[in-house]
Every structure is written in C-alpha cells, then in structure tokens.
C-alpha positions in Angstrom: -20.6 -0.9 29.2 -23.3 -0.8 26.5 -23.6 3.0 26.9 -19.9 3.4 26.6 -19.8 1.2 23.5 -22.7 3.2 21.9 -20.9 6.5 22.7 -17.7 5.2 21.1 -19.5 4.1 18.0 -21.4 7.4 17.7 -18.2 9.4 18.2 -16.4 7.4 15.5 -19.3 7.8 13.0 -19.3 11.5 13.8 -15.6 11.7 13.0 -16.1 9.9 9.7 -19.0 12.2 8.8 -16.8 15.3 9.5 -14.1 13.8 7.3 -16.5 13.1 4.5 -18.1 16.6 4.6 -14.8 18.4 4.8 -13.3 16.4 1.9 -16.3 16.7 -0.4 -17.9 20.0 0.3 -16.9 23.2 -1.5 -16.1 25.5 1.3 -12.4 25.4 2.2 -11.9 29.0 1.1 -14.9 31.4 0.6 -15.4 34.9 -0.5 -18.3 37.2 -1.4 -19.0 35.7 -4.8 -17.0 32.4 -4.8 -16.2 29.3 -2.9 -13.2 27.0 -3.3 -12.1 23.7 -2.0 -9.4 21.3 -3.0 -11.3 20.1 -6.0 -12.8 23.1 -7.7 -13.7 26.8 -7.6 -17.3 27.9 -8.0 -18.7 31.3 -8.7 -21.7 31.8 -6.5 -23.7 34.2 -8.7 -23.6 32.1 -11.9 -23.3 28.6 -10.3 -20.4 27.8 -12.6 -17.5 25.7 -11.3 -14.0 25.3 -12.6 -11.9 22.2 -11.7 -8.5 22.8 -10.3 -6.1 21.3 -12.8 -2.3 21.3 -13.4 -2.4 24.8 -14.9 -2.4 26.2 -11.3 1.0 27.1 -9.9 0.5 25.2 -6.6 -1.2 22.1 -8.1 1.1 19.7 -6.3 0.1 21.2 -2.9 -3.5 20.8 -3.7 -2.9 17.2 -4.8 -1.2 16.5 -1.5 -4.2 17.9 0.4 -6.5 15.8 -1.7 -4.6 12.6 -1.2 -4.2 13.2 2.6 -7.9 13.9 3.0 -8.9 10.8 1.0 -6.5 8.7 3.0 -7.8 10.1 6.3 -11.4 9.2 5.3 -10.4 5.7 4.2 -8.4 5.1 7.4 -11.3 6.3 9.5 -13.7 3.9 7.8 -11.3 1.0 8.0 -10.7 1.7 11.7 -14.4 1.5 12.3 -14.6 -1.9 10.5 -11.6 -3.2 12.4 -13.2 -2.0 15.7 -16.4 -4.0 14.9 -14.3 -7.1 14.0 -12.2 -6.8 17.1 -15.3 -6.3 19.2 -16.3 -9.9 18.4 -12.8 -11.4 18.0 -10.7 -10.0 20.9 -10.4 -11.9 24.2 -11.7 -10.2 27.3 -9.2 -7.7 28.8 -7.3 -7.0 25.5 -7.0 -3.6 24.0 -8.1 -2.3 20.7 -4.5 -1.5 19.6 -5.0 -2.1 15.8 -8.1 0.1 15.7 -6.2 2.8 17.6 -3.2 2.7 15.3 -5.5 3.0 12.2 -7.5 5.8 13.7 -4.3 7.7 14.7 -3.1 7.3 11.1 -6.4 8.9 10.0 -5.6 11.7 12.5 -2.1 12.2 11.1 -3.4 12.4 7.5 -6.1 15.0 8.2 -3.5 17.0 10.2 -1.1 16.9 7.2 -3.8 18.0 4.8 -5.0 20.9 6.9 -1.5 21.9 7.7 -0.5 22.0 4.1 -3.5 24.0 3.2 -2.9 26.4 6.1 0.8 26.9 5.1 0.2 27.2 1.4 -3.1 29.1 1.3 -1.5 32.4 0.1 0.3 30.7 -2.8 -2.8 28.5 -3.6 -5.0 31.6 -4.1 -2.5 33.7 -5.9 -2.6 31.4 -8.9 -3.2 32.9 -12.4 -5.4 30.0 -13.3 -8.5 31.5 -11.5 -11.0 33.5 -13.5 -11.7 35.8 -10.5 -9.8 37.3 -7.6 -9.9 34.6 -4.9 -7.1 35.9 -2.7 -9.6 38.2 -0.9 -11.4 35.3 0.9 -11.2 33.6 4.2 -11.3 30.0 5.5 -14.6 28.3 5.1 -16.5 25.8 7.3 -15.1 22.8 5.5 -11.6 23.8 6.5 -12.8 24.3 10.1 -14.5 20.9 10.0 -11.2 19.3 8.9 -9.5 20.6 12.0 -12.4 19.5 14.2 -12.2 16.1 12.5 -8.5 16.1 13.5 -9.4 16.6 17.1 -12.1 13.9 17.0 -9.9 11.3 15.3 -7.1 12.0 17.8 -9.5 11.7 20.8 -11.0 8.6 19.2 -7.6 7.0 18.6 -6.5 7.6 22.2 -9.8 6.3 23.4 -9.4 3.0 21.5 -5.8 2.7 23.0 -7.1 3.0 26.5 -10.2 0.9 26.0 -10.2 -2.7 27.1 -12.7 -5.3 26.1 -15.1 -6.1 28.9 -18.0 -8.4 29.2 
C-alpha cells in the first residue's frame, strides 16, 4: 500500500509540474527566430520580448487560454492538498471522491485551454500586433506538455475515483 501511495503522490506532483511548466514557459508556438506562449512573444536573436496585450485581434482567446491554464494549475494543487487531508481524515474503505472531482476539473480546464489554442492558432498568429512574421511556426514543447498534462490529470482523477483508503 505504501508503494501505491508513493506512486500516486509522485504521479500527482508530476502532473502539477507539467502544468506549471506548460503555463509559464515560453514555447507554445516556436519558429526559427521567435518563441511565443500565451503571455508574450520573444525574438530569439535579440532576446527582446513583447507582452501580448489587447492590441492583438484574438486577445480574448489568449485570455481564455491563460485563465484556463491558471485554473487548471490551481485545481491540481488544491486536489493534492485535499488528497493529503483526506488521507488522514477518511475512514477506512471510503473513496477519494472530492480529490477526484477537483483533479477532473483540472483536467477539464487544461483540455479547454489546449483546445482553444489548437482551434484558434491560425487567427492568433495572424495578428497585426506582432513585430515579426509568427505565422510560419509550429507548436512548441509547452503546448505538447499541456496535452500530456491533460492525460496525466485525467488518469490521476480516475485513479483517485477508484482508490479506496486502506490500512
């Protein structure tokens, strides 16, 4: 049981780390001389960054992605704290339903964020607010990590739903 508990904790912490990295790191959309995320666009050669503001045509879509990724990260951290609390407070044989629900909410939020970015990426990178041509790029590793975090949070949420407290 102790090995299973350690695996679940490591899996949850890995999910949270993936969410933090994909939310913060500047690699959702990359090209030869630039990298962009949901917060800013950076020119690689000169190391100058420009924040994404309301002058961009699809700023509302970017804000939705930002909000969903932040909510997903918060839900994942709250689910971990609730799991630790339930670990000591639940009676033997009960399920970690509250932890599962919160983790599945995290899963839903990261799915919404990555789906919006996937659907709107052409319009996002056609904006006239950029100082360089960013439409000739491809998805970066932060975007991929967001989708991997979706899978991890989904698996983790289902795992908590199935898990019963044992001695």
